[in-house]
ZAMARGU-4260 file (C-alpha; in steps of 0.2 Angstrom, whole numbers, plus 5000, padded with zeros to 4 digits):
<rodrens>
0) 5170/4545/4929 | 5180/4550/4944 | 5173/4560/4959 | 5182/4576/4954 | 5176/4575/4936
5) 5158/4573/4942 | 5160/4588/4953 | 5167/4598/4938 | 5153/4593/4927 | 5140/4597/4940
10) 5148/4614/4942 | 5148/4617/4924 | 5130/4613/4922 | 5125/4624/4936 | 5136/4639/4930
15) 5126/4655/4926 | 5135/4655/4909 | 5125/4639/4905 | 5108/4645/4910 | 5095/4645/4896
20) 5090/4663/4893 | 5072/4657/4891 | 5072/4651/4909 | 5073/4670/4916 | 5055/4676/4919
25) 5060/4691/4929 | 5073/4704/4930 | 5079/4699/4947 | 5098/4694/4949 | 5101/4676/4949
30) 5105/4668/4966 | 5122/4661/4967 | 5127/4644/4975 | 5144/4642/4984 | 5158/4634/4974
35) 5162/4616/4976 | 5181/4618/4977 | 5194/4631/4980 | 5200/4631/4962 | 5182/4633/4956
40) 5180/4648/4968 | 5195/4656/4961 | 5189/4654/4943 | 5172/4661/4946 | 5175/4675/4959
45) 5175/4689/4946 | 5158/4684/4939 | 5150/4681/4955 | 5156/4697/4962 | 5149/4707/4947
50) 5132/4698/4950 | 5132/4702/4968 | 5136/4721/4964 | 5121/4720/4952 | 5110/4714/4966
55) 5116/4728/4977 | 5113/4741/4963 | 5095/4735/4960 | 5091/4735/4979 | 5098/4753/4980
60) 5087/4759/4966 | 5071/4752/4973 | 5075/4759/4990 | 5078/4777/4983 | 5062/4776/4973
65) 5052/4770/4988 | 5059/4784/4999 | 5055/4797/4986 | 5038/4791/4984 | 5035/4791/5003
70) 5042/4809/5004 | 5030/4814/4990 | 5015/4807/4999 | 5020/4816/5015 | 5023/4833/5006
75) 5006/4831/4997 | 4997/4827/5014 | 5006/4842/5022 | 5000/4854/5009 | 4982/4849/5011
80) 4983/4850/5030 | 4991/4868/5028 | 4978/4874/5016 | 4964/4868/5028 | 4972/4876/5043
85) 4975/4892/5034 | 4957/4893/5029 | 4951/4890/5046 | 4964/4903/5053 | 4957/4916/5041
90) 4939/4913/5046 | 4943/4914/5064 | 4954/4930/5062 | 4940/4938/5052 | 4927/4934/5065
95) 4937/4940/5079 | 4945/4956/5071 | 4930/4967/5075 | 4931/4961/5094 | 4949/4967/5096
100) 4951/4981/5109 | 4963/4995/5110 | 4969/4992/5127 | 4986/4999/5127 | 4980/5017/5128
105) 4966/5027/5135 | 4950/5023/5125 | 4933/5030/5125 | 4916/5022/5119 | 4909/5029/5103
110) 4891/5025/5106 | 4886/5014/5092 | 4894/5025/5079 | 4897/5010/5068 | 4879/5005/5068
115) 4873/5023/5066 | 4883/5024/5049 | 4875/5008/5043 | 4892/5002/5037 | 4910/4999/5042
120) 4923/5012/5041 | 4924/5020/5024 | 4936/5010/5013 | 4936/4995/5024 | 4924/4984/5014
125) 4939/4973/5009 | 4944/4960/5021 | 4960/4962/5031 | 4965/4945/5024 | 4961/4948/5006
130) 4974/4942/4994 | 4987/4954/4989 | 4994/4956/4971 | 5012/4951/4974 | 5018/4954/4956
135) 5032/4967/4956 | 5035/4977/4940 | 5049/4989/4936 | 5048/5005/4945 | 5035/4998/4957
140) 5037/4998/4976 | 5044/4981/4979 | 5037/4968/4991 | 5031/4951/4992 | 5014/4956/4999
145) 5015/4944/5014 | 5009/4951/5031 | 5015/4944/5047 | 5003/4943/5062 | 5006/4957/5075
150) 5018/4971/5075 | 5032/4977/5087 | 5045/4991/5088 | 5059/4979/5082 | 5050/4974/5066
155) 5042/4991/5062 | 5050/5002/5049 | 5045/5018/5058 | 5043/5020/5077 | 5031/5034/5081
160) 5025/5042/5097 | 5007/5049/5096 | 5000/5062/5108 | 4984/5057/5117 | 4975/5073/5111
165) 4957/5075/5117 | 4943/5069/5105 | 4939/5086/5099 | 4955/5086/5089 | 4951/5070/5080
170) 4937/5057/5080 | 4926/5068/5090 | 4923/5079/5075 | 4915/5064/5066 | 4901/5061/5080
175) 4884/5068/5078 | 4884/5075/5095 | 4899/5083/5104 | 4908/5070/5115 | 4908/5075/5134
180) 4917/5060/5141 | 4935/5059/5148 | 4942/5045/5138 | 4952/5048/5123 | 4952/5034/5110
185) 4939/5022/5104 | 4938/5006/5115 | 4935/4994/5100 | 4941/4995/5082 | 4923/4994/5076
190) 4919/5010/5087 | 4930/5020/5075 | 4917/5031/5067 | 4917/5032/5048 | 4924/5048/5039
195) 4912/5060/5031 | 4907/5056/5013 | 4907/5065/4996 | 4921/5077/4992 | 4926/5078/5011
200) 4935/5061/5008 | 4948/5068/4996 | 4957/5076/5011 | 4956/5062/5023 | 4974/5055/5025
205) 4974/5062/5043 | 4960/5049/5047 | 4968/5034/5039 | 4985/5037/5046 | 4979/5040/5063
210) 4968/5024/5063 | 4982/5014/5057 | 4994/5020/5070 | 4981/5018/5084 | 4979/5000/5079
215) 4997/4996/5076 | 5000/4988/5093 | 4985/4976/5092 | 4991/4958/5096 | 4983/4949/5082
220) 4984/4963/5069 | 4986/4957/5051 | 4991/4973/5042 | 5008/4978/5037 | 5020/4983/5051
225) 5027/4999/5043 | 5023/5011/5057 | 5022/5006/5076 | 5016/5017/5090 | 5028/5017/5105
230) 5023/5023/5122 | 5039/5033/5126 | 5043/5048/5115 | 5061/5046/5118 | 5061/5029/5109
235) 5052/5036/5094 | 5059/5041/5077 | 5046/5054/5076 | 5031/5061/5085 | 5014/5061/5077
240) 5001/5074/5080 | 4983/5067/5078 | 4974/5083/5073 | 4961/5082/5059 | 4966/5099/5052
245) 4957/5096/5035 | 4941/5090/5043 | 4942/5105/5055 | 4943/5117/5041 | 4929/5109/5031
250) 4917/5107/5046 | 4920/5123/5055 | 4928/5137/5044 | 4917/5134/5029 | 4901/5132/5039
255) 4904/5146/5050 | 4909/5159/5037 | 4898/5174/5036 | 4892/5182/5020 | 4904/5195/5014
260) 4919/5188/5024 | 4934/5180/5014 | 4936/5162/5017 | 4953/5164/5026 | 4949/5180/5035
265) 4937/5173/5047 | 4944/5176/5065 | 4939/5167/5080 | 4930/5152/5072 | 4930/5135/5080
270) 4944/5129/5068 | 4956/5143/5073 | 4952/5140/5091 | 4957/5122/5089 | 4973/5127/5081
275) 4977/5139/5095 | 4973/5126/5108 | 4984/5113/5099 | 4999/5125/5099 | 4996/5128/5118
280) 4996/5110/5121 | 5012/5106/5111 | 5022/5120/5119 | 5020/5111/5136 | 5026/5094/5130
285) 5044/5088/5133 | 5045/5081/5116 | 5041/5098/5108 | 5052/5107/5120 | 5067/5096/5115
290) 5066/5098/5097 | 5055/5114/5094 | 5044/5103/5083 | 5057/5097/5071 | 5053/5079/5073
295) 5034/5081/5074 | 5022/5076/5060 | 5006/5086/5056 | 4994/5082/5042 | 4987/5097/5033
300) 4981/5090/5017 | 4968/5103/5013 | 4977/5118/5006 | 4967/5129/5018 | 4970/5119/5033
305) 4980/5126/5048 | 4978/5143/5039 | 4979/5153/5055 | 4994/5145/5063 | 5004/5136/5050
310) 5018/5149/5052 | 5020/5144/5070 | 5022/5126/5065 | 5034/5129/5051 | 5047/5117/5059
315) 5036/5102/5059 | 5035/5089/5045 | 5019/5093/5035 | 5010/5080/5025 | 5002/5090/5011
320) 4993/5088/4994 | 5005/5100/4986 | 5014/5116/4990 | 5004/5128/4980 | 4998/5139/4995
325) 5013/5138/5006 | 5028/5150/5007 | 5044/5140/5004 | 5050/5143/5021 | 5034/5135/5029
330) 5032/5120/5017 | 5044/5112/5004 | 5048/5096/4996 | 5065/5094/5006 | 5056/5094/5023
335) 5038/5088/5020 | 5029/5074/5012 | 5016/5074/4998 | 5002/5062/5000 | 4989/5057/4987
340) 4971/5063/4988 | 4959/5049/4992 | 4950/5046/4976 | 4931/5049/4976 | 4927/5038/4961
345) 4925/5020/4965 | 4940/5008/4962 | 4939/4999/4945 | 4943/4982/4951 | 4937/4972/4936
350) 4944/4982/4922 | 4947/4971/4907 | 4943/4985/4895 | 4953/4985/4879 | 4960/4999/4868
355) 4945/4998/4857 | 4932/4996/4871 | 4937/5014/4878 | 4928/5024/4864 | 4932/5042/4871
360) 4950/5048/4867 | 4951/5062/4880 | 4940/5065/4895 | 4938/5080/4907 | 4924/5084/4918
365) 4925/5098/4931 | 4925/5116/4934 | 4931/5125/4919 | 4933/5143/4924 | 4946/5144/4938
370) 4956/5158/4945 | 4975/5160/4947 | 4984/5145/4939 | 4968/5138/4933 | 4966/5150/4919
375) 4973/5137/4907 | 4958/5126/4909 | 4947/5139/4900 | 4960/5141/4886 | 4961/5122/4883
380) 4942/5120/4883 | 4941/5132/4869 | 4954/5123/4859 | 4947/5105/4862 | 4929/5106/4865
385) 4924/5103/4846 | 4938/5089/4843 | 4932/5072/4839 | 4933/5059/4853 | 4935/5073/4866
390) 4923/5075/4881 | 4927/5092/4889 | 4912/5098/4900 | 4907/5107/4916 | 4904/5095/4930
395) 4896/5094/4947 | 4903/5087/4964 | 4886/5079/4968 | 4882/5060/4967 | 4876/5062/4949
400) 4892/5071/4944 | 4902/5058/4952 | 4892/5044/4943 | 4894/5053/4927 | 4913/5055/4929
405) 4915/5037/4934 | 4907/5031/4918 | 4916/5044/4908 | 4934/5039/4915 | 4931/5021/4913
410) 4926/5023/4895 | 4941/5034/4890 | 4959/5031/4885 | 4966/5047/4892 | 4960/5058/4906
415) 4965/5077/4907 | 4972/5083/4923 | 4975/5102/4922 | 4981/5114/4935 | 4967/5123/4945
420) 4967/5134/4960 | 4982/5123/4966 | 4994/5113/4956 | 4986/5096/4960 | 4968/5090/4961
425) 4959/5074/4966 | 4955/5071/4947 | 4972/5063/4945 | 4969/5050/4957 | 4951/5047/4951
430) 4959/5044/4934 | 4972/5032/4942 | 4958/5022/4950 | 4948/5021/4934 | 4964/5016/4924
435) 4962/5030/4912 | 4980/5036/4907 | 4982/5053/4916 | 4988/5068/4904 | 4996/5080/4917
440) 4997/5098/4912 | 5003/5107/4928 | 5021/5113/4928 | 5022/5115/4947 | 5014/5099/4952
445) 5023/5088/4966 | 5018/5070/4965 | 5017/5058/4979 | 5030/5044/4981 | 5040/5050/4966
450) 5056/5044/4973 | 5049/5027/4972 | 5037/5028/4957 | 5042/5033/4939 | 5026/5042/4934
455) 5032/5043/4916 | 5028/5025/4914 | 5010/5027/4917 | 5006/5046/4914 | 5008/5058/4899
460) 5016/5075/4904 | 5014/5091/4894 | 5021/5108/4897 | 5009/5122/4898 | 5017/5132/4884
465) 5016/5116/4873 | 4998/5112/4878 | 4992/5130/4872 | 4999/5127/4855 | 4986/5124/4841
470) 4982/5105/4840 | 4997/5100/4850 | 4988/5090/4863 | 4976/5081/4852 | 4989/5077/4839
475) 5000/5070/4853 | 4987/5058/4859 | 4981/5053/4842 | 4999/5047/4838 | 5000/5036/4853
480) 4998/5018/4846 | 4988/5004/4853 | 5003/4995/4859 | 5010/5011/4867 | 4994/5014/4876
485) 4992/4996/4882 | 5010/4997/4890 | 5004/5013/4899 | 4988/5005/4904 | 4995/4989/4911
490) 5008/4999/4921 | 4994/5010/4928 | 4984/4995/4934 | 5000/4988/4943 | 5003/5004/4953
495) 4985/5009/4957 | 4986/4999/4973 | 4998/5013/4980 | 4984/5026/4980 | 4971/5016/4989
500) 4967/5022/5007 | 4959/5008/5018 | 4958/5002/5035 | 4964/4989/5039 | 4979/4993/5027
505) 4986/4982/5014 | 5005/4980/5009 | 5010/4995/4999 | 4994/5004/4999 | 4993/5023/5001
510) 4994/5023/5020 | 5010/5012/5020 | 5017/5022/5006 | 5015/5038/5016 | 5023/5030/5031
515) 5038/5024/5020 | 5040/5042/5013 | 5040/5049/5031 | 5053/5035/5036 | 5064/5041/5022
520) 5064/5059/5030 | 5070/5052/5047 | 5089/5053/5043 | 5088/5072/5038 | 5078/5075/5054
525) 5091/5067/5065 | 5104/5077/5056 | 5095/5093/5059 | 5093/5089/5078 | 5111/5084/5080
530) 5117/5100/5072 | 5105/5110/5083 | 5115/5103/5098 | 5132/5110/5093 | 5131/5125/5104
535) 5120/5119/5117 | 5134/5120/5131 | 5138/5138/5126 | 5120/5143/5127 | 5119/5137/5145
540) 5133/5148/5151
</rodrens>
């Protein structure tokens, strides 16, 4: 056999085509030897090229798999590290929050007011870093619930200037002894005294708004950046007046009233003197002089607050409970903002009560005989008192009455909210906190945040004329199916957070919803101020 023939035979025997399939123990590509001749190279090139490409593909796949596995390990490790660091950060923030000082403005020491009360600020039992329900539902105020650390004028939705009024206008009213110092604000956040208890709480929005604005420029604040306090009134969207008008009425006018003197006819009481001093103070301020008060905010939530001077403040933006006791030119829905009452009944956090678990169909407990617009209460009482599944009784405002109302609302499917001396009452917000579907019979009621919330999704509205028809109310409620009620109940639970006052605040709670409502008034205020300047030059001549 010639040399060439031997080479050809050797090449044929070592060719991949002649390899026994049983010899392959792995899936790895076969290693290829170089050809013995040029002709052999030409004849085998396509096959070897295919095998080489197979080797490349196998190597690429393994490389990609290895890379993906490595990245997954890094991501998992990073998640554990982030969770650990977040937990540590929260613990540090909670421990340090009470030590933060209010150093940007004058502060004054509330001598152990916190310790005297034996508890933190009313409503502040929830941690500043508690988790937030981030679920959005149709009609609900939108937001992802995330809170960034700190706040500034660029990130805030509303920039406010707040007057440094003496303590007698705000926190000083909450102290056991009159404050005689020269400083204005609490030095530390824990020195902010708690608000009064009982029914006094229902008209406390002035307290929660002031406290939130006072702490808005704290460096490590972990509350929503809705409103921010600026130091120059010219940089502000609006001016906030920190006068606790409702507290002044409750603390002074009611306690100083003499027998036989009408509630609002008392002249010269401490409350009226404070109102007069406030007007005197504001008239000297450049911001007030520039606008006549049109860009100022004043909280008068109690319907009798600022009774002596409200006409002098008619240009300001009022924060009210409703408009039942105001002349339209003094307070109206176009100019002013409606804020919810602070509910007195505790929040029902662990509500899993089903339709069947709420045994009472309709619940009402309160004063039955009222004057003026509240006459309908007595009429409905006569119509409903003997109906099966209806609880309609006189109630008290003491602790026993509050406890009884709490149990009653939590065990009822529907809660009756009827007009009293004013179109609104705290009972509506007690019902919301109890997740008891409100049945509203009040034709003139103005509801808070109604440009953001659709109340028909979690309330039942009945006209007064229909409510007084025989069996109308009871038949309407009995015909609401379990499925219909459950939809209302779930929606009510979802929106309940919008009616919670607390400090520190949480995203989309009552404090921030009020600020948002005020912020939506800013364009109309600016428009009014600009129009007032039309003839400013002619007035100077």
